N, CA, C and O atoms as a DFTB+ gen file, in Angstrom:
504 C
 N C O
     1  1    -100.889     -46.827     231.891
     2  2     -99.907     -47.861     232.575
     3  2    -100.531     -49.242     232.543
     4  3    -101.722     -49.388     232.819
     5  1     -99.793     -50.197     232.231
     6  2    -100.521     -51.786     231.947
     7  2     -99.438     -52.574     232.604
     8  3     -98.254     -52.239     232.550
     9  1     -99.881     -53.632     233.227
    10  2     -99.160     -54.903     233.799
    11  2     -99.974     -55.991     232.813
    12  3    -101.194     -56.146     232.770
    13  1     -99.016     -56.657     232.080
    14  2     -99.465     -57.696     231.434
    15  2     -98.885     -58.940     231.862
    16  3     -97.705     -59.165     231.595
    17  1     -99.710     -59.927     232.614
    18  2     -99.159     -61.111     233.038
    19  2     -99.471     -62.297     231.896
    20  3    -100.442     -62.317     231.140
    21  1     -98.452     -63.220     231.969
    22  2     -98.570     -64.240     230.999
    23  2     -97.777     -65.556     231.646
    24  3     -97.056     -65.468     232.640
    25  1     -98.008     -66.678     230.984
    26  2     -97.176     -67.890     231.511
    27  2     -98.068     -68.793     231.991
    28  3     -97.612     -69.936     232.020
    29  1     -99.422     -68.647     232.461
    30  2    -100.104     -69.559     233.019
    31  2    -100.614     -70.729     232.041
    32  3    -100.462     -70.653     230.822
    33  1    -101.150     -71.675     232.597
    34  2    -101.491     -72.864     231.737
    35  2    -102.120     -73.910     232.407
    36  3    -102.581     -73.683     233.525
    37  1    -102.222     -75.082     231.886
    38  2    -102.664     -76.177     232.550
    39  2    -101.398     -77.336     232.721
    40  3    -100.759     -77.789     231.772
    41  1    -101.211     -77.675     234.064
    42  2     -99.960     -78.518     234.258
    43  2    -100.544     -79.721     235.182
    44  3    -101.675     -79.787     235.664
    45  1     -99.514     -80.624     235.298
    46  2     -99.754     -81.765     236.256
    47  2     -98.987     -81.369     237.542
    48  3     -98.044     -80.578     237.541
    49  1     -99.460     -81.969     238.600
    50  2     -98.818     -81.851     239.993
    51  2     -97.176     -82.332     239.793
    52  3     -96.762     -83.296     239.148
    53  1     -96.557     -81.530     240.410
    54  2     -94.966     -81.668     240.209
    55  2     -94.336     -80.976     239.088
    56  3     -93.116     -81.055     238.943
    57  1     -95.104     -80.268     238.239
    58  2     -94.510     -79.739     237.152
    59  2     -94.110     -78.230     237.572
    60  3     -94.258     -77.800     238.716
    61  1     -93.615     -77.529     236.558
    62  2     -93.195     -76.197     236.808
    63  2     -93.744     -75.228     235.765
    64  3     -93.983     -75.612     234.620
    65  1     -93.943     -73.965     236.165
    66  2     -94.290     -72.856     235.221
    67  2     -93.416     -71.463     235.615
    68  3     -92.897     -71.202     236.699
    69  1     -93.423     -70.832     234.650
    70  2     -92.720     -69.532     235.151
    71  2     -93.905     -68.386     234.437
    72  3     -94.303     -68.514     233.279
    73  1     -94.326     -67.361     235.290
    74  2     -95.018     -66.414     235.094
    75  2     -94.136     -65.093     234.946
    76  3     -93.229     -64.732     235.696
    77  1     -94.600     -64.479     233.837
    78  2     -94.117     -63.223     233.620
    79  2     -95.085     -61.893     233.611
    80  3     -96.256     -61.942     233.234
    81  1     -94.481     -60.781     234.046
    82  2     -95.417     -59.779     234.146
    83  2     -94.581     -58.367     233.678
    84  3     -93.729     -57.783     234.348
    85  1     -95.064     -58.013     232.375
    86  2     -94.391     -56.942     231.695
    87  2     -95.196     -55.822     232.047
    88  3     -96.413     -55.842     232.233
    89  1     -94.324     -54.706     232.136
    90  2     -95.211     -53.391     232.649
    91  2     -94.744     -52.495     231.333
    92  3     -93.673     -52.569     230.730
    93  1     -95.814     -51.674     231.086
    94  2     -95.532     -50.581     230.042
    95  2     -96.115     -49.526     230.485
    96  3     -96.938     -49.623     231.395
    97  1     -95.772     -48.238     229.882
    98  2     -96.327     -46.982     230.191
    99  2     -95.822     -46.382     231.344
   100  3     -96.339     -45.311     231.660
   101  1     -94.757     -46.915     232.183
   102  2     -94.254     -46.462     232.995
   103  2     -93.024     -47.180     233.489
   104  3     -93.099     -48.406     233.400
   105  1     -91.883     -46.679     234.000
   106  2     -90.893     -47.432     234.377
   107  2     -91.143     -47.904     235.844
   108  3     -91.464     -47.023     236.642
   109  1     -91.031     -49.240     236.315
   110  2     -91.237     -49.630     237.639
   111  2     -90.048     -49.998     238.426
   112  3     -90.074     -50.570     239.515
   113  1     -89.042     -49.631     237.800
   114  2     -87.747     -50.022     238.400
   115  2     -87.477     -49.506     239.935
   116  3     -86.625     -50.058     240.631
   117  1     -88.288     -48.376     240.424
   118  2     -88.296     -47.891     241.769
   119  2     -89.705     -48.280     242.646
   120  3     -90.035     -47.643     243.647
   121  1     -90.457     -49.395     242.124
   122  2     -91.656     -49.902     242.647
   123  2     -91.454     -51.320     243.149
   124  3     -90.861     -52.156     242.466
   125  1     -91.928     -51.568     244.291
   126  2     -92.002     -53.056     244.669
   127  2     -93.034     -53.598     243.843
   128  3     -93.942     -52.948     243.325
   129  1     -92.827     -54.916     243.747
   130  2     -93.853     -55.489     242.811
   131  2     -94.268     -56.978     243.557
   132  3     -93.497     -57.610     244.279
   133  1     -95.494     -57.338     243.255
   134  2     -96.104     -58.473     244.050
   135  2     -96.826     -59.399     243.129
   136  3     -97.245     -59.017     242.036
   137  1     -96.967     -60.590     243.564
   138  2     -97.973     -61.714     242.912
   139  2     -98.854     -62.200     243.776
   140  3     -98.426     -62.756     244.788
   141  1    -100.170     -62.095     243.564
   142  2    -100.983     -62.370     244.196
   143  2    -101.922     -63.524     243.431
   144  3    -101.842     -63.638     242.208
   145  1    -102.764     -64.322     244.171
   146  2    -103.701     -65.337     243.439
   147  2    -104.972     -65.351     244.068
   148  3    -105.226     -64.964     245.208
   149  1    -105.833     -65.882     243.140
   150  2    -107.322     -65.831     243.648
   151  2    -107.974     -67.235     243.140
   152  3    -108.292     -67.370     241.959
   153  1    -108.144     -68.203     244.033
   154  2    -108.811     -69.448     243.672
   155  2    -110.426     -69.253     243.467
   156  3    -110.974     -68.266     243.956
   157  1    -111.024     -70.042     242.868
   158  2    -112.438     -69.889     242.877
   159  2    -113.196     -69.914     244.253
   160  3    -112.991     -70.811     245.071
   161  1    -113.925     -69.067     244.431
   162  2    -114.672     -68.835     245.822
   163  2    -114.016     -68.258     246.870
   164  3    -114.536     -68.026     247.962
   165  1    -112.578     -67.953     246.486
   166  2    -111.842     -67.451     247.640
   167  2    -111.300     -66.317     247.331
   168  3    -111.195     -65.892     246.180
   169  1    -110.843     -65.638     248.553
   170  2    -110.303     -64.142     248.503
   171  2    -108.970     -64.138     247.638
   172  3    -108.374     -65.187     247.394
   173  1    -108.567     -62.983     247.219
   174  2    -107.169     -62.932     246.533
   175  2    -106.306     -62.808     247.737
   176  3    -106.572     -62.102     248.710
   177  1    -105.190     -63.595     247.584
   178  2    -104.210     -63.785     248.632
   179  2    -102.921     -63.475     248.010
   180  3    -102.661     -63.639     246.818
   181  1    -101.984     -62.924     249.081
   182  2    -100.629     -62.767     248.684
   183  2     -99.765     -63.903     248.425
   184  3     -99.831     -64.827     249.235
   185  1     -99.002     -64.000     247.491
   186  2     -98.222     -65.131     247.036
   187  2     -96.756     -64.789     247.287
   188  3     -96.097     -65.480     248.064
   189  1     -96.201     -63.692     246.622
   190  2     -94.861     -63.244     246.552
   191  2     -94.629     -61.879     246.391
   192  3     -95.546     -61.260     245.852
   193  1     -93.543     -61.193     246.752
   194  2     -93.071     -59.784     246.339
   195  2     -91.721     -59.616     246.329
   196  3     -91.018     -60.508     246.803
   197  1     -91.179     -58.522     245.821
   198  2     -89.947     -58.186     245.630
   199  2     -89.731     -56.895     245.711
   200  3     -90.456     -56.181     245.019
   201  1     -88.733     -56.278     246.529
   202  2     -88.324     -54.958     246.592
   203  2     -87.916     -54.263     245.359
   204  3     -87.496     -54.982     244.453
   205  1     -87.964     -53.024     245.170
   206  2     -87.601     -52.411     243.818
   207  2     -86.181     -52.622     243.464
   208  3     -85.901     -52.820     242.282
   209  1     -85.336     -52.603     244.290
   210  2     -83.960     -53.054     243.772
   211  2     -83.776     -54.634     243.652
   212  3     -82.720     -55.142     243.275
   213  1     -84.805     -55.291     243.977
   214  2     -84.544     -56.696     243.700
   215  2     -83.806     -57.400     244.883
   216  3     -83.675     -58.622     244.805
   217  1     -83.293     -56.717     246.010
   218  2     -82.504     -57.267     246.889
   219  2     -83.129     -58.142     248.032
   220  3     -82.442     -58.779     248.830
   221  1     -84.384     -58.113     248.030
   222  2     -85.171     -58.979     248.879
   223  2     -86.586     -59.369     248.433
   224  3     -87.431     -58.594     247.986
   225  1     -86.719     -60.772     248.634
   226  2     -88.090     -61.046     248.376
   227  2     -88.791     -61.832     249.372
   228  3     -88.170     -62.428     250.251
   229  1     -90.291     -61.866     249.258
   230  2     -91.014     -62.364     250.441
   231  2     -92.133     -63.386     249.880
   232  3     -92.690     -63.223     248.794
   233  1     -92.370     -64.372     250.687
   234  2     -93.321     -65.414     250.170
   235  2     -94.172     -65.707     251.172
   236  3     -93.778     -65.647     252.337
   237  1     -95.548     -66.090     250.839
   238  2     -96.368     -66.696     251.706
   239  2     -95.728     -68.254     252.002
   240  3     -94.999     -68.875     251.229
   241  1     -96.205     -68.705     253.333
   242  2     -95.491     -69.821     253.740
   243  2     -95.869     -71.124     252.741
   244  3     -95.027     -72.009     252.583
   245  1     -97.029     -71.186     252.152
   246  2     -97.323     -72.261     251.443
   247  2     -96.451     -72.487     250.092
   248  3     -96.486     -73.530     249.440
   249  1     -95.723     -71.440     249.797
   250  2     -94.924     -71.448     248.432
   251  2     -93.485     -71.355     248.900
   252  3     -92.637     -71.625     248.049
   253  1     -93.045     -70.996     250.184
   254  2     -91.665     -71.001     250.089
   255  2     -90.942     -72.420     249.885
   256  3     -91.393     -73.506     250.251
   257  1     -89.797     -72.199     249.263
   258  2     -89.052     -73.244     248.743
   259  2     -89.453     -73.830     247.451
   260  3     -88.709     -74.643     246.903
   261  1     -90.511     -73.497     246.954
   262  2     -91.099     -74.053     245.747
   263  2     -91.304     -72.463     244.745
   264  3     -91.293     -72.696     243.536
   265  1     -91.411     -71.546     244.970
   266  2     -91.507     -70.436     244.176
   267  2     -90.516     -69.432     244.233
   268  3     -89.984     -69.255     245.329
   269  1     -90.179     -68.776     243.328
   270  2     -89.034     -67.955     243.540
   271  2     -89.440     -66.715     242.480
   272  3     -89.755     -66.919     241.307
   273  1     -89.371     -65.383     243.118
   274  2     -89.791     -64.267     242.329
   275  2     -88.403     -63.508     242.100
   276  3     -87.497     -63.503     242.932
   277  1     -88.357     -62.839     240.806
   278  2     -87.318     -62.085     240.415
   279  2     -87.823     -61.031     239.600
   280  3     -89.021     -60.998     239.319
   281  1     -86.960     -60.099     239.161
   282  2     -87.120     -58.888     238.329
   283  2     -85.971     -58.743     237.518
   284  3     -84.860     -59.217     237.757
   285  1     -86.354     -57.961     236.406
   286  2     -85.184     -57.564     235.341
   287  2     -85.810     -56.140     234.982
   288  3     -86.607     -55.917     234.071
   289  1     -85.236     -55.152     235.962
   290  2     -85.674     -53.759     235.677
   291  2     -85.378     -53.157     234.266
   292  3     -86.157     -52.351     233.758
   293  1     -84.253     -53.560     233.656
   294  2     -84.014     -53.276     232.265
   295  2     -85.042     -53.709     231.327
   296  3     -85.100     -53.181     230.216
   297  1     -85.904     -54.675     231.695
   298  2     -86.991     -55.175     230.687
   299  2     -88.276     -54.762     231.415
   300  3     -89.358     -55.059     230.911
   301  1     -88.218     -54.142     232.486
   302  2     -89.654     -53.735     233.223
   303  2     -90.327     -54.878     233.497
   304  3     -91.549     -54.892     233.347
   305  1     -89.726     -55.873     233.886
   306  2     -90.555     -57.099     234.048
   307  2     -90.170     -57.953     235.248
   308  3     -89.020     -57.947     235.687
   309  1     -91.109     -58.658     235.753
   310  2     -91.029     -59.265     237.138
   311  2     -91.439     -60.818     236.513
   312  3     -92.097     -60.977     235.484
   313  1     -90.893     -61.928     237.379
   314  2     -91.213     -63.200     236.982
   315  2     -91.400     -64.012     238.477
   316  3     -90.790     -63.870     239.536
   317  1     -92.460     -64.881     238.106
   318  2     -92.530     -65.755     239.206
   319  2     -92.391     -67.305     238.822
   320  3     -93.316     -67.877     238.245
   321  1     -91.118     -68.012     239.186
   322  2     -90.989     -69.291     238.833
   323  2     -91.420     -70.186     239.783
   324  3     -90.978     -70.159     240.932
   325  1     -92.367     -71.093     239.352
   326  2     -93.081     -71.991     240.169
   327  2     -92.675     -73.454     239.924
   328  3     -92.751     -74.021     238.834
   329  1     -92.200     -74.035     241.159
   330  2     -91.639     -75.454     240.940
   331  2     -92.611     -76.422     241.791
   332  3     -93.246     -76.016     242.765
   333  1     -92.645     -77.445     241.421
   334  2     -93.448     -78.550     242.234
   335  2     -94.760     -77.990     242.599
   336  3     -95.162     -77.775     243.742
   337  1     -95.365     -77.783     241.512
   338  2     -96.822     -77.229     241.542
   339  2     -97.748     -78.374     242.156
   340  3     -97.499     -79.558     241.925
   341  1     -98.826     -77.975     242.947
   342  2     -99.774     -78.859     243.472
   343  2    -101.272     -78.304     243.147
   344  3    -101.480     -77.121     242.877
   345  1    -102.170     -79.183     243.198
   346  2    -103.417     -78.772     242.837
   347  2    -104.079     -77.493     243.673
   348  3    -104.953     -76.771     243.192
   349  1    -103.492     -77.328     245.062
   350  2    -103.712     -76.102     245.737
   351  2    -103.253     -74.891     245.194
   352  3    -103.571     -73.832     245.737
   353  1    -102.504     -74.913     244.130
   354  2    -101.955     -73.654     243.739
   355  2    -102.659     -73.307     242.707
   356  3    -102.330     -72.246     242.178
   357  1    -103.707     -73.998     242.169
   358  2    -104.664     -73.609     241.121
   359  2    -105.382     -72.223     241.332
   360  3    -106.175     -72.103     242.265
   361  1    -105.182     -71.435     240.692
   362  2    -105.740     -70.175     240.715
   363  2    -105.488     -69.188     239.731
   364  3    -104.506     -69.491     239.052
   365  1    -106.044     -68.065     239.391
   366  2    -105.636     -66.896     238.705
   367  2    -104.812     -66.131     239.418
   368  3    -105.079     -65.760     240.561
   369  1    -103.684     -65.822     238.759
   370  2    -102.473     -65.233     239.399
   371  2    -102.350     -63.853     238.745
   372  3    -102.361     -63.669     237.528
   373  1    -102.221     -62.832     239.752
   374  2    -102.225     -61.407     239.359
   375  2    -100.836     -60.802     239.607
   376  3    -100.305     -61.172     240.654
   377  1    -100.146     -59.940     238.838
   378  2     -99.000     -59.177     239.325
   379  2     -99.680     -57.746     239.868
   380  3    -100.854     -57.388     239.774
   381  1     -98.684     -57.140     240.391
   382  2     -99.109     -55.840     240.952
   383  2     -97.852     -55.092     241.250
   384  3     -96.843     -55.740     241.527
   385  1     -97.814     -53.610     241.213
   386  2     -96.947     -52.751     241.415
   387  2     -97.404     -51.807     242.463
   388  3     -98.552     -51.368     242.545
   389  1     -96.304     -51.494     243.352
   390  2     -96.831     -50.455     244.389
   391  2     -97.629     -49.099     243.690
   392  3     -97.503     -48.760     242.513
   393  1     -98.424     -48.459     244.650
   394  2     -99.169     -47.497     244.111
   395  2     -98.244     -46.158     243.802
   396  3     -98.533     -45.326     242.941
   397  1     -96.955     -46.097     244.753
   398  2     -96.178     -45.112     244.464
   399  2     -94.763     -45.635     244.720
   400  3     -94.517     -46.596     245.448
   401  1     -93.774     -44.847     243.994
   402  2     -92.366     -45.239     244.024
   403  2     -91.865     -45.152     245.720
   404  3     -92.295     -44.388     246.584
   405  1     -90.959     -46.069     245.821
   406  2     -90.305     -46.135     247.357
   407  2     -91.429     -46.331     248.261
   408  3     -91.317     -45.700     249.312
   409  1     -92.433     -47.004     248.144
   410  2     -93.531     -47.238     249.133
   411  2     -92.921     -48.038     250.111
   412  3     -92.144     -48.946     249.817
   413  1     -93.312     -47.676     251.546
   414  2     -92.965     -48.465     252.658
   415  2     -94.284     -49.062     253.177
   416  3     -95.399     -48.551     253.067
   417  1     -93.985     -50.172     253.733
   418  2     -95.058     -51.000     254.258
   419  2     -95.209     -52.667     253.983
   420  3     -94.357     -53.283     253.343
   421  1     -96.227     -53.210     254.469
   422  2     -96.487     -54.612     254.232
   423  2     -96.315     -54.782     252.774
   424  3     -96.772     -53.990     251.950
   425  1     -95.635     -55.850     252.485
   426  2     -95.701     -56.229     251.001
   427  2     -96.799     -57.298     250.765
   428  3     -97.038     -57.679     249.619
   429  1     -97.411     -57.743     251.741
   430  2     -98.551     -58.698     251.715
   431  2    -100.013     -58.019     251.709
   432  3    -101.069     -58.629     251.542
   433  1     -99.864     -56.641     251.925
   434  2    -101.219     -56.121     251.996
   435  2    -101.680     -55.555     250.453
   436  3    -100.997     -54.915     249.654
   437  1    -102.976     -55.987     250.339
   438  2    -103.507     -55.545     248.943
   439  2    -103.474     -54.094     248.765
   440  3    -103.456     -53.616     247.630
   441  1    -103.465     -53.310     249.890
   442  2    -103.548     -51.809     249.843
   443  2    -102.378     -51.039     249.354
   444  3    -102.402     -49.895     248.901
   445  1    -101.225     -51.910     249.523
   446  2     -99.878     -51.374     249.006
   447  2    -100.007     -51.208     247.662
   448  3     -99.460     -50.184     247.253
   449  1    -100.595     -51.933     246.768
   450  2    -100.466     -51.921     245.454
   451  2    -101.610     -51.105     244.666
   452  3    -102.793     -51.342     244.907
   453  1    -101.195     -50.057     243.640
   454  2    -101.876     -49.414     242.912
   455  2    -102.198     -49.761     241.489
   456  3    -102.955     -49.060     240.816
   457  1    -101.631     -50.824     241.041
   458  2    -101.439     -51.069     239.685
   459  2    -101.560     -52.769     239.738
   460  3    -100.911     -53.485     240.501
   461  1    -102.584     -53.245     238.705
   462  2    -102.843     -54.749     238.938
   463  2    -102.700     -55.017     237.407
   464  3    -102.882     -54.116     236.588
   465  1    -102.402     -56.162     237.088
   466  2    -102.339     -56.910     235.728
   467  2    -103.804     -57.491     235.762
   468  3    -104.652     -57.401     236.651
   469  1    -103.854     -58.145     234.471
   470  2    -105.398     -58.795     234.406
   471  2    -105.341     -60.314     234.797
   472  3    -106.366     -60.992     234.720
   473  1    -104.354     -60.761     235.143
   474  2    -104.413     -62.130     235.588
   475  2    -104.164     -63.185     234.640
   476  3    -104.584     -63.044     233.492
   477  1    -103.529     -64.234     234.974
   478  2    -103.294     -65.431     234.154
   479  2    -103.486     -66.639     234.971
   480  3    -103.061     -66.784     236.117
   481  1    -104.194     -67.539     234.254
   482  2    -104.732     -68.853     235.011
   483  2    -103.869     -69.860     235.089
   484  3    -103.250     -70.218     234.087
   485  1    -103.709     -70.459     236.292
   486  2    -102.692     -71.675     236.546
   487  2    -103.653     -72.816     236.988
   488  3    -104.395     -72.666     237.959
   489  1    -103.628     -73.746     236.391
   490  2    -104.477     -74.933     236.659
   491  2    -103.638     -76.131     236.745
   492  3    -103.027     -76.503     235.743
   493  1    -103.532     -76.924     238.127
   494  2    -102.780     -77.786     238.167
   495  2    -103.520     -79.125     238.600
   496  3    -104.066     -79.204     239.700
   497  1    -103.517     -80.194     237.673
   498  2    -104.036     -81.318     237.993
   499  2    -103.386     -82.291     238.783
   500  3    -102.157     -82.306     238.854
   501  1    -104.212     -83.244     239.486
   502  2    -103.582     -84.191     240.461
   503  2    -103.335     -85.469     239.616
   504  3    -102.816     -86.459     240.132
């Protein structure tokens, strides 16, 4: 089972990026998915999550209104559209999948997720 995150890069403040996370080795259509990020010297923090049918999304306060998470279950892929980026968004972004299908619990908890991608670096210059 592998989660492959991509789409990171170096951008300027105010720019946009779209991250993708493609899953292989298992269908994740019945798994909640999340995005986390980790800035240098800081702990990994929750960014966004989406339910397995894709009917609900959750965001940390600092990205609400700027980031949008979506999923395409047919492609076994989730996305994070990031608009109006600022230097505080600089971090390695990780996608994650629930440890089991139909998992219930807090979407912002690291303990929820059993599968992690390798991370993609997003750098926002001022």
